[in-house]
Backbone bond lengths (Angstrom), bond angles and torsions (degrees), N, CA, C in turn:
res aa  C-N    CA-C-N  psi(-1)  N-CA   C-N-CA  omega(-1)  CA-C   N-CA-C  phi
1 X - - - 1.438 - - 1.519 109.88 -
2 X 1.299 118.37 144.37 1.470 123.43 179.33 1.511 106.82 -103.05
3 X 1.307 117.25 133.86 1.511 122.64 -177.09 1.532 107.07 -124.47
4 X 1.297 114.73 143.31 1.463 122.14 170.12 1.509 110.14 -105.83
5 X 1.322 115.93 118.60 1.469 124.26 -179.43 1.578 106.06 -99.12
6 X 1.338 117.53 126.89 1.462 120.82 175.16 1.531 107.94 -111.71
7 X 1.305 118.67 131.37 1.454 123.90 178.07 1.516 109.78 -145.33
8 X 1.351 113.38 161.00 1.470 117.58 179.93 1.507 108.52 -118.53
9 X 1.331 113.73 143.05 1.450 121.29 172.30 1.545 106.17 -141.66
10 X 1.371 116.41 127.25 1.458 120.31 -173.96 1.550 111.75 58.18
11 X 1.263 118.16 37.05 1.473 124.51 -179.88 1.574 113.76 61.04
12 X 1.352 114.16 19.86 1.489 118.88 178.16 1.552 105.21 -113.63
13 X 1.343 113.10 130.75 1.454 117.72 179.86 1.577 111.10 -78.51
14 X 1.326 114.93 135.01 1.444 119.32 179.51 1.583 107.18 -128.97
15 X 1.345 114.95 157.15 1.488 120.25 -179.82 1.553 107.47 -126.31
16 X 1.326 110.07 149.77 1.452 120.93 -179.18 1.493 109.43 -140.40
17 X 1.268 122.65 129.45 1.492 122.27 176.32 1.489 109.40 -99.60
18 X 1.273 115.97 135.30 1.486 126.36 177.46 1.511 111.77 -123.33
19 X 1.336 119.20 152.99 1.422 123.16 171.20 1.537 106.03 -120.16
20 X 1.364 113.54 135.15 1.444 122.40 179.62 1.499 109.62 -152.53
21 X 1.285 117.56 152.65 1.492 118.53 179.40 1.468 115.11 -77.25
22 X 1.398 115.94 -23.26 1.468 124.29 175.59 1.545 106.48 -135.50
23 X 1.329 115.58 -165.95 1.445 120.93 176.74 1.500 108.25 -60.66
24 X 1.401 115.81 127.13 1.459 118.31 -172.84 1.566 109.99 -66.78
25 X 1.352 112.25 144.83 1.511 120.44 178.89 1.545 107.56 -65.28
26 X 1.316 117.70 138.36 1.466 123.17 179.27 1.555 110.74 -59.64
27 X 1.268 118.98 -31.57 1.475 118.82 178.17 1.518 112.11 -71.26
28 X 1.290 116.70 -35.42 1.476 122.00 176.74 1.537 106.21 -64.11
29 X 1.342 119.26 -49.84 1.415 124.62 -174.99 1.580 107.81 -60.25
30 X 1.291 114.99 -46.67 1.439 119.66 -176.67 1.513 112.06 -63.74
31 X 1.328 119.48 -50.40 1.419 122.39 179.27 1.553 113.44 -61.39
32 X 1.366 115.07 -38.15 1.464 117.54 177.84 1.524 112.33 -67.88
33 X 1.365 117.37 -36.05 1.512 118.83 -178.73 1.533 106.92 -72.58
34 X 1.325 120.50 -44.25 1.473 121.12 -179.06 1.495 107.63 -65.66
35 X 1.289 121.92 -40.09 1.484 123.12 -179.75 1.551 109.85 -66.39
36 X 1.344 118.30 -36.59 1.411 118.80 175.67 1.559 112.85 -59.62
37 X 1.302 115.82 -37.07 1.492 119.48 -178.23 1.501 110.80 -81.86
38 X 1.346 120.99 -43.49 1.420 122.40 -168.30 1.549 115.53 -114.63
39 X 1.325 115.81 -2.86 1.482 117.90 -175.99 1.528 107.75 74.64
40 X 1.327 115.09 -146.48 1.452 121.07 -176.69 1.544 112.85 -82.18
41 X 1.350 121.33 -3.03 1.438 121.35 -176.50 1.461 112.60 -125.70
42 X 1.356 117.92 79.19 1.442 120.10 175.47 1.506 114.77 -61.17
43 X 1.303 120.21 153.36 1.458 121.71 -176.79 1.509 114.16 -67.78
44 X 1.349 116.09 -23.18 1.460 121.82 178.58 1.476 110.02 -126.80
45 X 1.331 116.59 127.91 1.525 121.56 179.09 1.547 108.07 -73.70
46 X 1.265 117.07 142.40 1.498 119.84 173.20 1.470 108.68 -76.12
47 X 1.314 116.08 131.54 1.465 121.19 177.08 1.535 107.51 -93.51
48 X 1.378 116.50 142.69 1.394 121.48 179.37 1.546 108.96 -55.85
49 X 1.315 120.01 133.71 1.425 126.88 178.46 1.571 114.31 81.09
50 X 1.344 115.80 -3.44 1.447 119.59 178.31 1.538 108.28 -75.51
51 X 1.317 119.69 132.23 1.456 120.35 175.77 1.527 109.79 -59.53
52 X 1.351 113.99 138.50 1.446 121.63 -172.82 1.531 112.44 -66.14
53 X 1.343 116.03 -34.99 1.497 116.39 177.53 1.539 111.61 -70.00
54 X 1.339 117.77 -30.21 1.436 123.38 176.38 1.578 107.86 -63.67
55 X 1.273 114.81 -46.22 1.496 121.28 179.35 1.539 110.32 -61.25
56 X 1.356 117.78 -46.11 1.419 120.31 178.43 1.436 112.45 -56.66
57 X 1.346 117.55 -45.71 1.473 121.64 179.91 1.521 111.17 -64.09
58 X 1.335 115.46 -38.92 1.531 119.60 177.40 1.553 110.23 -59.15
59 X 1.313 114.64 -29.86 1.463 122.61 -177.66 1.581 109.27 -83.85
60 X 1.362 115.99 -10.58 1.421 118.15 179.91 1.579 112.76 93.56
61 X 1.253 115.48 6.20 1.481 121.62 -178.59 1.527 108.94 -105.38
62 X 1.362 118.67 128.30 1.412 125.36 179.32 1.517 111.01 -116.84
63 X 1.298 118.28 118.40 1.520 123.79 177.48 1.507 107.60 -76.45
64 X 1.357 116.61 126.38 1.462 119.03 -174.17 1.579 109.68 -113.50
65 X 1.332 117.53 -32.14 1.478 117.19 -176.89 1.539 110.89 -163.99
66 X 1.275 113.25 151.13 1.533 120.48 170.07 1.472 106.26 -134.35
67 X 1.341 118.24 119.60 1.472 123.70 -175.04 1.511 110.19 -125.54
68 X 1.306 113.35 138.11 1.439 120.76 172.44 1.539 113.39 -70.33
69 X 1.413 115.85 120.67 1.455 118.35 -179.40 1.462 109.52 -91.29
70 X 1.297 118.41 -44.92 1.440 125.41 -167.70 1.576 108.47 -153.47
71 X 1.305 112.77 131.07 1.541 115.85 -178.63 1.489 111.53 -70.87
72 X 1.283 119.37 -37.20 1.459 122.96 -179.02 1.518 109.65 -116.09
73 X 1.349 114.89 125.33 1.453 120.30 179.67 1.489 109.11 -72.92
74 X 1.305 115.01 156.84 1.500 121.42 -178.61 1.516 111.44 -53.17
75 X 1.332 116.77 -45.23 1.500 120.34 -177.21 1.448 111.86 -64.41
76 X 1.342 119.73 -40.28 1.454 121.17 179.37 1.510 112.05 -68.27
77 X 1.263 115.23 -38.85 1.516 120.91 179.38 1.523 108.05 -64.16
78 X 1.300 117.23 -43.43 1.469 120.38 179.94 1.573 110.91 -64.95
79 X 1.303 118.08 -37.81 1.443 120.98 175.63 1.483 112.45 -63.65
80 X 1.354 118.86 -41.62 1.437 125.79 177.56 1.518 109.72 -59.76
81 X 1.362 116.14 -47.00 1.479 118.34 176.94 1.481 115.15 -61.56
82 X 1.332 115.70 -37.87 1.472 120.91 179.18 1.500 112.60 -64.18
83 X 1.306 116.10 -40.94 1.471 118.71 -176.42 1.548 109.75 -74.06
84 X 1.334 117.69 -21.95 1.519 119.76 179.05 1.533 110.68 -71.65
85 X 1.387 115.68 -20.71 1.493 116.13 -177.33 1.462 109.75 -79.15
């Protein structure tokens, strides 16, 4: 499934597309969004046991929405078509 993640950084809305077999894990969404903004060096290190959304906010990133774009990703659809031949 293809998912569209919407987040804000510096009051500017950004979008990120993810692929997952089911609803994406919040930790995956958080780390991808923070990595999109800061690369491999976020301004705040995540502390063990710290809620991931709290860490995102400490980095200045706010998750606003996660929406399903497509139930079947292009790659899975292509594989299904190939096996039908």
